[in-house]
N, C-alpha and C positions, 0 to 999 in steps of 0.2 A: 254135813250141814250139822250147825249146832243148835241144840234145842234151846229154844227161849223159855225163861221162867216168867211168865206174867207177870208175877209177883214184882218183879224188878221195875215193873213200869208204873208209875205212880198212878193209882185210882181214878184220879182227876182226867187225866188223859186216855184210859180206856172207856169211861163212862161219862159219856157229854152229853147233854140236852140244850146246845147253843144253836139257833137258829141260823147265825152269822156263819159258824162252823160248819154247819148243814148244808149250807147254800156253797160253801167253799169246797166241801166234799164233791157236789154235784158239779162245779166249775173245773173241778181236777179231773173228772171224768171225761166232761165233755174237752178238755184240752188235749187229750189222747185217746184219738179215737181211730185205732186199727180198722182196717176193711173187713178184717177176719174177726166177726163178734155175732153173737147170737143170744137170744131170750129164749129161756127156759122157765116158767113159773115164778117170774117175778126176779130171778136171777140173769147179770149181765153176763154172758160165758165170752171171754176173749180168749181168741189161740194164734196170735200173731207172734211166732217162735222166736223174737228177737232179744234184745238186750233186756228190755222194761220189762220187768214182771208183772206190772201195772196191766200191760197192754198182753200178757199171757196166763191170764187168772182168772178165778169166777168173783165177779163183786156182788155182794150179796143186797141187791138194795129193795128188795120188797118181798113179801111174806109168803107170798103164792098161795096157791090150795092145797098142793099135794104133801105128802109126809116128807119128814126131813132124809129119810132111808131111800125113799124111792128119787127124790132129786140128786142124792149122791150117787147111785146107782147110775141113774142118767147122766150125770157128768163124769164118772169114770169113764162109762163106754165112748162119751164123745170126745173126750181129752185123747183117749186111746186110738179113736179113730184117726184123728187129726195128728197124730205123732206128736203130739205136746205135752210133758209133764202136768200131772191134773194138781193146782194150787188153787187155794180160797184165800183171797184178801178180806181181811178183818177188819173192820173200821168199829168204832162206836155206835154206827148207823146202820151195822149188818142186822138184815132180817132175816126170820124170823127174831123177837126178842129170844134172849137164851141161847143162839145157835152156837156160839163158840164154845159155851161151856158142854152142852151136847156135843158138838165134834170130840172136845177135850177127852169126853167119858168113850168114845169110840175109837179112841186112841190116834184121832189125827194130832200130829205134832207141830206146836210152835214154831216159829224161826223169823228175823231179822225184825227187831224193831224200828220202825221210823218213825220220825216225827214230823208232822205236818205243823212249819212254823209260820206264824202270821204277825203282822206289822202295821199299823196305822201309816200311812203315806204322808209325810208334811209337807210343806211347801219348799222346803228344802231340803235336801239329803246331807249328810255329814260329810267334812272335806277328806275326799279319799284320792289316792292317786289320779293321774288323768292319763288316760291312753288313746291313742286314735284308732277309732274302729271302723270297718265297714259293715253295709247291710246286705246280707244275704237273701236271696230268694228261698223258698223253702227247700228244694232239692241240694241245693248247693250246701244249705245250714246239714243237712241230713249226711252227705257226703263228709263234711266236714268233723261232725261229730263221731261216727264211726271211725274215721283214720285216727281221731285223737282217743278212742276208746281201745284202739286196736282189735276189732272185733274179727271173729272168723268170718270167711266169706256167705257162708248161710245167716248168720245172723245181722251182718253187715246190709245184704240185700234187703231183710225184712226193715230192719231200721230206716233203710232210706226209703224204701217204699213207704213208708208211715209218716215220715217228714213229705215224702213229693206228692201225696193225696190229700194232705190235711186242708180241711177248708174251715180254720178257727182265723180269727181275726190275731194276728201276732205280729213281733218284730221279732229279726232274727242279726243277731252281731256275732263280728268274730274281730279278734286280734291277729292281724297278719305279719308275719316278720319273714324278710326274704322270699318272698312270694309264696310262703306256708302259712297256715292256718296255726297258730299256738295256743289259742283259746277259744271258745265261743260261750254263746248263753242267749237265752229267747226269753221274749215276754210275751202273754198271752192274754188278751184283753176278753173282758165278759160283764157287763152290768155293774161298771163302777169296782170290779176285783181284777186285780195281775195277778198270774202266776209265773213264777221265773222257773223255768226248766231247762234241762241240755246244758247244766256248769258245767265245763270240762277244761282241764289247761292240760297243755303237753308234759310230762314227767318233770322234764329238765326246766322247764320253768314255773315251777310251783315254789312258792313264796316270794315270788317278786311282784306283787300285787295286781297282777293281771286280773284274778277273778273279782277281786274286791271293786277294782275301776270298772268291771263288767254290770256286776250288780249295780254299782249306783246310775251306770248311762242308763240301764234299763229303766230303772227305778225312776230316771227323770222323764224316760220318754211317758211313762205311767202318769206321771204327774201331770204331764201336760195334756194326757188324754183324756183330765178329770177323774182319775182311778183313786179312791178313797183308802183302799186295802188291798196289801198283797201278802201270798203267801207263796211258799215252795214245800219240796217236800227233800227230807235229809235222813240219812241214815244216823241213828240216837249215838252212834261211836265216833262217828267223821268229827272229830273234836276241833280240829283244822276249820272245814268248812263252817261248823255251827258258829265258830268264835267271828268270822266274816259276817256269818248274817247277825247276828247281835249286834255289832257297831251300826246297823239300821234298825235297829230298834225289834228284829224278828224275835219271837218268844214261842214256845210251845203252845200249841193249841191244842193238839191231838195225838195219838198214836194211830198206828195200823201196823199188822203183822201179817204172817201169812201160816196158814196150816195145808197140810200133805199127808196123804193117806201113810199109816207106819211104814209099809212096804217100801213107800216111794224113795229111790235114790235121790242124790245129790243132782240138781239140773245145771 
């Protein structure tokens, strides 16, 4: 694990007080609802041990009443009991106020700078390559996604289950060549917002415009549904993906990162 220096993230992305971005954070949590989750004193504990770290980490959405050390002790035991590494997902909206600094003082190490990019939806998307897409159901999309990521059987099963039992309003698209899915992506709709998730292209087909075409197709569906704002989550260092998204007007809205106990190994 590479320890993240938070100073490398612009302060304006770490310290955000914007109602729209707060709505987007809520919508993103709703868009990814594993069955394996529980609440403890204002914190959302997710423990679906698949690929997505946001589905196997603590989301600090409420201040609660207990002391920070009591809550950390509870979470440590909770994740150990479920056999999942203990991670805390930190955002500008994490509560209580100042909790990230308090965790740093306790030796919790930061990692994985991720950006939530946001774009207003125009009436028309930029001119991008067009490809034929097929619409998948949630279960088929989950299977396609884990295949493209090449996940091990245990994490593949978790991801397939997460999609198969999803109750969100969404559309799931794939590009199929020779009977095989070579790229996929999904859009999740909520109250005028659309989140783009699950974007992945087969390694040997990258650089051919498939991801760009899928984003365009998903945003057209969103516009037809009356959505006004789009958002997505992408690693800060993923320059090729960020370049694609910028073509559609996506810009960094805020950042999030993870903290783990100092003795925790890589996941």
